[in-house]
TORFILO-976137 format. One record per residue (C-alpha): residue in one letter; x, y negated, z negated. Coordinates in Angstrom, 2 decimals, padded with zeros to 5 digits. Layout:
N
+--------+---------+---------+---------+
: residu :       x :       y :       z :
+--------+---------+---------+---------+
:      A :       X :       Y :       Z :
...
+--------+---------+---------+---------+
END
This chain:
362
+--------+---------+---------+---------+
: residu :       x :       y :       z :
+--------+---------+---------+---------+
:      M :  139.60 : -090.14 : -094.77 :
:      E :  140.15 : -093.89 : -095.34 :
:      S :  137.58 : -095.70 : -097.17 :
:      S :  135.54 : -097.93 : -094.73 :
:      N :  135.76 : -101.95 : -095.23 :
:      N :  133.16 : -101.91 : -092.58 :
:      H :  129.80 : -102.54 : -094.16 :
:      D :  127.75 : -102.17 : -090.90 :
:      L :  127.96 : -098.64 : -091.07 :
:      A :  126.65 : -098.84 : -086.78 :
:      F :  124.75 : -094.72 : -087.41 :
:      Y :  123.22 : -095.25 : -090.38 :
:      G :  122.24 : -098.97 : -090.29 :
:      K :  119.18 : -100.40 : -091.46 :
:      R :  117.00 : -099.59 : -088.41 :
:      E :  118.26 : -095.68 : -088.68 :
:      A :  117.79 : -096.06 : -092.65 :
:      Q :  113.98 : -097.54 : -091.56 :
:      M :  113.09 : -094.76 : -090.05 :
:      I :  114.51 : -091.84 : -092.27 :
:      A :  112.33 : -093.62 : -094.94 :
:      G :  109.37 : -093.45 : -092.41 :
:      I :  110.22 : -089.67 : -092.13 :
:      A :  110.65 : -089.37 : -095.80 :
:      I :  107.74 : -090.52 : -096.84 :
:      V :  105.35 : -088.24 : -094.44 :
:      L :  107.43 : -085.65 : -095.54 :
:      M :  105.98 : -086.52 : -099.57 :
:      V :  102.63 : -087.11 : -098.32 :
:      T :  103.44 : -082.87 : -096.60 :
:      H :  104.47 : -082.16 : -099.78 :
:      H :  101.88 : -083.34 : -102.12 :
:      V :  098.97 : -082.44 : -099.85 :
:      F :  099.80 : -079.50 : -098.96 :
:      G :  101.97 : -078.01 : -101.82 :
:      F :  099.97 : -077.70 : -104.84 :
:      S :  096.69 : -075.99 : -104.89 :
:      E :  096.24 : -077.21 : -108.67 :
:      Y :  096.16 : -080.64 : -107.58 :
:      R :  093.13 : -079.98 : -105.02 :
:      L :  089.29 : -079.76 : -106.90 :
:      P :  087.28 : -076.66 : -105.16 :
:      G :  085.63 : -077.10 : -102.31 :
:      N :  089.32 : -079.04 : -100.93 :
:      S :  090.36 : -076.80 : -098.94 :
:      F :  092.28 : -076.76 : -095.42 :
:      W :  092.72 : -074.28 : -092.90 :
:      E :  096.25 : -073.65 : -091.76 :
:      P :  096.23 : -072.49 : -088.03 :
:      L :  100.13 : -071.43 : -087.69 :
:      V :  101.20 : -068.75 : -089.70 :
:      V :  104.61 : -066.91 : -089.40 :
:      G :  105.36 : -063.89 : -091.90 :
:      G :  102.54 : -064.33 : -093.86 :
:      I :  103.54 : -068.13 : -094.62 :
:      S :  101.95 : -071.03 : -092.94 :
:      I :  104.31 : -073.71 : -091.52 :
:      E :  102.16 : -076.51 : -093.41 :
:      R :  103.49 : -074.50 : -096.90 :
:      M :  107.40 : -074.17 : -095.00 :
:      L :  107.13 : -078.03 : -094.43 :
:      A :  105.39 : -078.89 : -098.11 :
:      A :  107.90 : -077.60 : -099.73 :
:      F :  110.53 : -078.86 : -097.73 :
:      G :  109.12 : -082.31 : -098.42 :
:      K :  110.14 : -082.17 : -101.72 :
:      I :  113.81 : -083.77 : -100.48 :
:      C :  111.77 : -086.63 : -099.82 :
:      V :  112.88 : -087.52 : -103.15 :
:      S :  116.59 : -086.89 : -102.48 :
:      I :  116.62 : -088.74 : -099.19 :
:      F :  114.86 : -092.01 : -100.76 :
:      A :  118.05 : -091.88 : -103.87 :
:      F :  120.68 : -091.46 : -100.99 :
:      S :  119.40 : -094.15 : -099.22 :
:      S :  119.29 : -095.98 : -102.53 :
:      G :  122.61 : -095.30 : -103.26 :
:      Y :  124.18 : -096.01 : -099.98 :
:      A :  121.96 : -099.78 : -099.74 :
:      I :  123.62 : -100.54 : -103.34 :
:      W :  127.25 : -099.68 : -101.72 :
:      V :  127.12 : -101.10 : -098.69 :
:      K :  125.32 : -104.40 : -100.31 :
:      A :  128.02 : -104.33 : -103.79 :
:      S :  128.06 : -108.08 : -104.23 :
:      D :  123.86 : -108.00 : -104.53 :
:      Y :  124.34 : -105.64 : -107.27 :
:      Q :  126.70 : -106.96 : -109.26 :
:      S :  125.74 : -109.71 : -111.30 :
:      F :  122.92 : -109.72 : -114.07 :
:      K :  120.56 : -112.42 : -112.32 :
:      A :  120.65 : -110.50 : -109.06 :
:      I :  119.82 : -107.24 : -110.75 :
:      A :  116.95 : -108.99 : -112.82 :
:      T :  115.42 : -110.40 : -109.78 :
:      R :  115.44 : -107.14 : -108.26 :
:      I :  114.17 : -105.56 : -111.35 :
:      L :  111.21 : -108.05 : -111.32 :
:      K :  110.43 : -107.73 : -107.78 :
:      F :  110.10 : -104.34 : -108.19 :
:      L :  108.58 : -103.98 : -111.12 :
:      F :  106.15 : -106.27 : -109.89 :
:      N :  105.14 : -104.75 : -106.99 :
:      Y :  104.48 : -101.52 : -108.73 :
:      W :  102.14 : -103.37 : -110.80 :
:      V :  100.06 : -104.57 : -108.15 :
:      I :  099.35 : -100.90 : -107.43 :
:      F :  098.85 : -100.04 : -111.47 :
:      G :  096.69 : -102.83 : -111.85 :
:      L :  093.98 : -102.04 : -108.69 :
:      F :  094.53 : -098.05 : -109.89 :
:      L :  093.37 : -099.27 : -113.60 :
:      I :  090.09 : -101.26 : -111.64 :
:      Y :  089.42 : -098.26 : -109.83 :
:      A :  089.45 : -096.40 : -112.77 :
:      L :  087.09 : -098.86 : -114.56 :
:      C :  084.33 : -099.24 : -111.13 :
:      I :  084.04 : -094.91 : -111.41 :
:      G :  084.33 : -094.57 : -114.98 :
:      D :  087.48 : -092.55 : -115.29 :
:      Q :  089.84 : -093.10 : -118.34 :
:      I :  092.33 : -095.95 : -118.02 :
:      P :  095.94 : -095.15 : -119.93 :
:      V :  096.05 : -096.83 : -123.12 :
:      G :  098.52 : -097.89 : -126.19 :
:      K :  101.77 : -095.81 : -125.96 :
:      A :  100.61 : -093.78 : -122.06 :
:      M :  099.92 : -098.02 : -121.46 :
:      T :  103.36 : -098.81 : -121.76 :
:      M :  104.95 : -096.03 : -120.52 :
:      N :  102.84 : -096.38 : -117.43 :
:      L :  103.95 : -099.59 : -117.01 :
:      L :  107.43 : -098.33 : -116.42 :
:      G :  106.26 : -095.20 : -114.28 :
:      L :  106.50 : -092.78 : -116.97 :
:      Q :  103.88 : -090.26 : -117.90 :
:      T :  102.32 : -090.38 : -114.78 :
:      A :  101.19 : -087.66 : -112.66 :
:      P :  098.21 : -085.23 : -111.79 :
:      A :  097.81 : -083.36 : -114.83 :
:      Y :  097.43 : -086.44 : -117.14 :
:      P :  093.28 : -087.03 : -117.63 :
:      Y :  093.48 : -090.80 : -117.47 :
:      V :  093.89 : -092.59 : -114.12 :
:      N :  097.57 : -093.33 : -113.03 :
:      V :  099.91 : -093.74 : -110.28 :
:      A :  100.49 : -089.84 : -110.10 :
:      F :  103.60 : -089.97 : -108.27 :
:      A :  105.47 : -093.09 : -109.86 :
:      W :  108.28 : -091.46 : -111.88 :
:      Y :  110.78 : -092.47 : -109.26 :
:      V :  109.76 : -096.36 : -110.88 :
:      A :  111.89 : -095.22 : -114.34 :
:      F :  114.37 : -093.83 : -112.16 :
:      Y :  115.67 : -096.63 : -109.94 :
:      L :  114.84 : -098.72 : -113.06 :
:      C :  118.28 : -096.94 : -114.42 :
:      L :  119.97 : -096.99 : -110.97 :
:      L :  120.02 : -100.95 : -110.51 :
:      L :  120.64 : -101.61 : -114.17 :
:      S :  124.38 : -098.71 : -113.86 :
:      A :  124.91 : -100.33 : -110.37 :
:      P :  127.74 : -102.57 : -111.92 :
:      L :  128.72 : -099.53 : -114.10 :
:      I :  128.72 : -097.30 : -111.06 :
:      L :  130.65 : -099.80 : -108.42 :
:      L :  132.93 : -100.27 : -110.94 :
:      I :  133.57 : -096.08 : -111.45 :
:      F :  134.45 : -095.71 : -107.83 :
:      K :  136.63 : -098.34 : -106.98 :
:      G :  138.95 : -096.37 : -106.81 :
:      K :  141.46 : -095.82 : -103.09 :
:      T :  141.33 : -091.53 : -103.28 :
:      L :  137.98 : -089.46 : -102.26 :
:      I :  139.41 : -086.72 : -104.54 :
:      A :  139.16 : -089.19 : -107.05 :
:      D :  135.71 : -090.27 : -106.20 :
:      I :  135.04 : -086.43 : -105.45 :
:      S :  135.67 : -085.82 : -109.61 :
:      A :  134.09 : -088.63 : -111.14 :
:      F :  130.11 : -087.36 : -108.90 :
:      I :  131.00 : -084.09 : -110.48 :
:      I :  131.66 : -085.59 : -113.93 :
:      I :  128.96 : -087.16 : -113.78 :
:      S :  126.55 : -084.86 : -111.84 :
:      I :  127.43 : -082.34 : -114.75 :
:      A :  126.40 : -085.39 : -117.21 :
:      I :  123.02 : -085.89 : -116.05 :
:      S :  122.38 : -082.15 : -115.61 :
:      Y :  122.96 : -081.08 : -119.24 :
:      V :  121.06 : -084.60 : -120.07 :
:      C :  117.68 : -083.60 : -117.76 :
:      D :  118.08 : -080.12 : -119.49 :
:      S :  118.52 : -081.49 : -122.57 :
:      S :  115.24 : -083.22 : -122.46 :
:      W :  112.73 : -083.45 : -120.29 :
:      H :  111.77 : -086.80 : -121.10 :
:      L :  114.70 : -088.39 : -119.38 :
:      D :  114.15 : -085.51 : -116.34 :
:      F :  113.45 : -088.71 : -114.15 :
:      L :  117.28 : -088.96 : -113.66 :
:      S :  117.81 : -085.92 : -111.72 :
:      P :  117.56 : -087.90 : -108.52 :
:      F :  121.22 : -089.81 : -110.00 :
:      P :  124.09 : -087.57 : -108.52 :
:      V :  122.48 : -087.99 : -105.18 :
:      A :  122.10 : -091.57 : -105.51 :
:      I :  125.92 : -091.70 : -106.14 :
:      F :  126.89 : -089.78 : -103.26 :
:      G :  124.57 : -091.77 : -100.97 :
:      M :  127.22 : -094.67 : -102.41 :
:      I :  130.51 : -092.48 : -101.67 :
:      A :  129.15 : -091.62 : -098.51 :
:      A :  128.61 : -095.37 : -097.42 :
:      K :  132.21 : -096.09 : -098.42 :
:      W :  134.13 : -093.43 : -096.69 :
:      D :  132.03 : -093.54 : -093.47 :
:      F :  130.78 : -090.00 : -093.78 :
:      F :  128.42 : -090.14 : -091.07 :
:      G :  131.12 : -091.95 : -088.89 :
:      Y :  133.33 : -088.67 : -089.38 :
:      L :  130.39 : -086.83 : -088.30 :
:      Y :  129.19 : -088.58 : -085.86 :
:      N :  133.01 : -088.33 : -084.37 :
:      K :  133.23 : -084.64 : -084.91 :
:      F :  129.67 : -083.52 : -083.66 :
:      K :  128.34 : -086.26 : -080.86 :
:      N :  128.62 : -083.61 : -077.88 :
:      V :  126.66 : -081.17 : -079.93 :
:      P :  123.37 : -080.62 : -077.92 :
:      I :  119.95 : -081.48 : -079.21 :
:      W :  119.17 : -077.67 : -079.43 :
:      I :  122.17 : -077.12 : -081.91 :
:      Y :  120.69 : -080.17 : -084.21 :
:      A :  117.25 : -078.65 : -084.13 :
:      I :  118.12 : -074.77 : -085.10 :
:      S :  120.71 : -076.78 : -087.72 :
:      L :  117.34 : -078.26 : -089.34 :
:      I :  115.59 : -074.95 : -089.96 :
:      A :  118.61 : -073.58 : -090.94 :
:      I :  119.10 : -076.41 : -094.03 :
:      M :  115.25 : -075.93 : -094.46 :
:      I :  115.41 : -072.04 : -094.83 :
:      L :  118.80 : -072.81 : -097.27 :
:      R :  116.70 : -075.43 : -099.10 :
:      Q :  114.51 : -073.12 : -099.98 :
:      S :  116.83 : -070.12 : -100.34 :
:      L :  118.30 : -072.21 : -103.03 :
:      I :  115.58 : -072.87 : -105.08 :
:      L :  114.33 : -068.87 : -104.84 :
:      L :  117.19 : -067.88 : -106.61 :
:      N :  117.43 : -070.82 : -108.98 :
:      I :  120.19 : -072.55 : -107.94 :
:      K :  119.67 : -076.67 : -109.00 :
:      Q :  118.93 : -078.93 : -107.18 :
:      M :  119.93 : -082.34 : -107.17 :
:      G :  123.72 : -081.67 : -107.78 :
:      G :  126.26 : -081.04 : -104.83 :
:      V :  124.84 : -079.12 : -102.72 :
:      E :  121.58 : -080.74 : -102.56 :
:      S :  123.48 : -084.19 : -101.91 :
:      L :  125.36 : -082.32 : -098.90 :
:      I :  121.98 : -080.82 : -097.86 :
:      T :  120.40 : -084.02 : -097.90 :
:      L :  123.67 : -085.89 : -095.87 :
:      T :  123.60 : -083.39 : -093.37 :
:      T :  119.61 : -083.46 : -093.04 :
:      I :  119.81 : -087.53 : -092.74 :
:      Y :  122.70 : -087.16 : -090.12 :
:      I :  120.78 : -084.36 : -087.53 :
:      L :  117.51 : -086.56 : -088.21 :
:      V :  118.77 : -089.51 : -086.93 :
:      S :  121.14 : -088.27 : -084.19 :
:      I :  117.78 : -086.24 : -082.87 :
:      I :  115.99 : -089.60 : -083.18 :
:      N :  118.85 : -091.12 : -081.51 :
:      R :  119.04 : -088.82 : -078.55 :
:      I :  115.39 : -088.31 : -077.81 :
:      R :  115.06 : -092.27 : -077.64 :
:      F :  111.04 : -091.89 : -077.60 :
:      N :  109.81 : -095.97 : -078.69 :
:      M :  106.93 : -095.62 : -079.92 :
:      L :  108.07 : -092.84 : -082.14 :
:      E :  110.65 : -095.39 : -083.55 :
:      K :  108.34 : -098.10 : -084.16 :
:      L :  105.92 : -096.01 : -086.11 :
:      L :  108.65 : -094.48 : -088.19 :
:      M :  109.68 : -097.99 : -088.60 :
:      I :  106.51 : -098.89 : -089.90 :
:      L :  106.25 : -096.20 : -091.86 :
:      G :  109.19 : -097.15 : -093.47 :
:      T :  108.55 : -100.92 : -094.44 :
:      F :  105.25 : -099.47 : -096.50 :
:      N :  106.81 : -096.43 : -097.60 :
:      M :  107.12 : -097.60 : -101.35 :
:      N :  103.07 : -098.62 : -101.16 :
:      I :  102.00 : -095.44 : -099.47 :
:      W :  103.95 : -093.74 : -102.12 :
:      F :  101.99 : -095.09 : -104.95 :
:      L :  098.73 : -095.55 : -103.21 :
:      H :  098.95 : -091.47 : -101.95 :
:      G :  098.60 : -090.92 : -105.82 :
:      I :  094.74 : -092.29 : -105.44 :
:      F :  093.57 : -088.70 : -104.26 :
:      F :  095.42 : -086.94 : -107.34 :
:      T :  094.29 : -088.61 : -110.58 :
:      G :  091.16 : -089.06 : -112.56 :
:      S :  088.62 : -087.23 : -111.78 :
:      R :  089.53 : -087.71 : -107.78 :
:      P :  086.01 : -088.51 : -106.15 :
:      L :  088.06 : -089.78 : -103.27 :
:      Q :  089.75 : -086.17 : -102.49 :
:      E :  086.54 : -085.23 : -100.59 :
:      I :  087.20 : -088.00 : -098.11 :
:      L :  091.39 : -086.72 : -097.61 :
:      Y :  090.36 : -083.41 : -096.95 :
:      Y :  087.15 : -083.78 : -094.95 :
:      P :  088.90 : -082.87 : -091.22 :
:      R :  089.58 : -079.56 : -093.19 :
:      V :  092.36 : -078.71 : -089.99 :
:      S :  095.98 : -079.67 : -091.77 :
:      I :  097.43 : -081.69 : -089.08 :
:      L :  094.07 : -083.57 : -088.88 :
:      I :  094.61 : -084.03 : -092.46 :
:      L :  097.65 : -085.63 : -092.49 :
:      I :  096.89 : -088.16 : -090.06 :
:      W :  093.81 : -089.13 : -091.56 :
:      C :  095.74 : -089.89 : -094.84 :
:      F :  097.95 : -092.11 : -093.34 :
:      I :  094.98 : -093.65 : -090.94 :
:      M :  093.50 : -094.48 : -094.23 :
:      L :  096.93 : -095.84 : -096.25 :
:      L :  098.72 : -097.40 : -093.89 :
:      P :  096.02 : -100.54 : -094.13 :
:      V :  095.62 : -100.46 : -097.28 :
:      A :  099.28 : -100.63 : -097.29 :
:      M :  100.00 : -103.63 : -095.54 :
:      A :  097.27 : -105.18 : -097.62 :
:      C :  099.00 : -104.66 : -100.70 :
:      T :  101.89 : -105.84 : -099.42 :
:      S :  100.17 : -109.10 : -098.53 :
:      L :  098.96 : -109.08 : -101.58 :
:      Q :  102.01 : -108.42 : -103.45 :
:      N :  103.89 : -111.26 : -101.62 :
:      S :  101.35 : -113.94 : -102.10 :
:      I :  101.07 : -113.32 : -105.63 :
:      F :  104.79 : -113.41 : -106.16 :
:      N :  105.16 : -116.46 : -104.54 :
:      S :  102.50 : -118.22 : -106.25 :
:      F :  104.67 : -117.16 : -109.55 :
:      K :  107.49 : -118.53 : -107.81 :
:      Q :  106.34 : -121.90 : -106.93 :
:      V :  104.09 : -122.34 : -110.43 :
:      R :  107.65 : -121.30 : -112.30 :
:      Y :  109.36 : -123.97 : -109.88 :
:      I :  107.06 : -126.93 : -110.37 :
:      F :  107.16 : -125.81 : -114.66 :
:      K :  110.98 : -126.04 : -114.30 :
:      K :  110.87 : -129.32 : -112.47 :
:      C :  108.17 : -131.51 : -115.36 :
:      V :  110.83 : -129.69 : -117.91 :
:      R :  113.50 : -132.16 : -116.22 :
+--------+---------+---------+---------+
END
């Protein structure tokens, strides 16, 4: 297998990555809405119509939904390798960090306004500082926070380390890259096990594997080997992966390492293959819309699981699982779009003020 110099990488291009991001955000919302009874207030139950072996389909999907983090990490690493030139200068990285943090801070600010309106606690002191970086954020905290924003800290670390990682993986052999991947995975695992304060670093190996997958065009290799496989084989394989992943969790085998990376690669390949086979235009458009606004939806759906959670009753009002999920996106998507417009407007205003200031100084 040769290193790919083609940064088009047709099988998993921008369109496919956007649709996979749409699937990933659906998996994430499913994971949080149906996967944690401790997140729900008394009375906010739901009906699970499909049960197999005493376990509902909703809970199976919610459990598998945790792979969403790996999908986002893999795609981030993949994008960094494909557009490596955009991640090698301090100025370019600083600009990305500032834009990403700014978008998060807008959502965080809206959450604080919400807390003040309903009379809930807000983070203060050290907690406020940590929240600005996405840390000390979870449903368990007594104050209102962007409950699932820990990925912010991970992504900042990934961006800051991107030049070094790209340098490490400039080698010419796949064996050297896999060896480096194993060493980094072991190191990250040790760091995460040594300090729960740093457990947000756990997706790092999957992100690095995404870079390797882009460099060596793993998707192109898989496509050449399995392009003639019937769609029903892909469907069965996806179910098998779901069962395998949950079995590994039950066996207490560590996630976010080499096994998780391979599972994520295979899952993405199968999902893209199925989408490309069925060619359902309306589904593709919907996934691309969700993929476009995935980060805001990620941040915003935490509003149902933070503070005193008065909005949670509205979320679970339909009572039937699939209707709850649909209702959740009906509520969140327009808000996510409005937030994107707000983020862009404020950020562009800051850029304009900065430009005028620099011009005046000259």
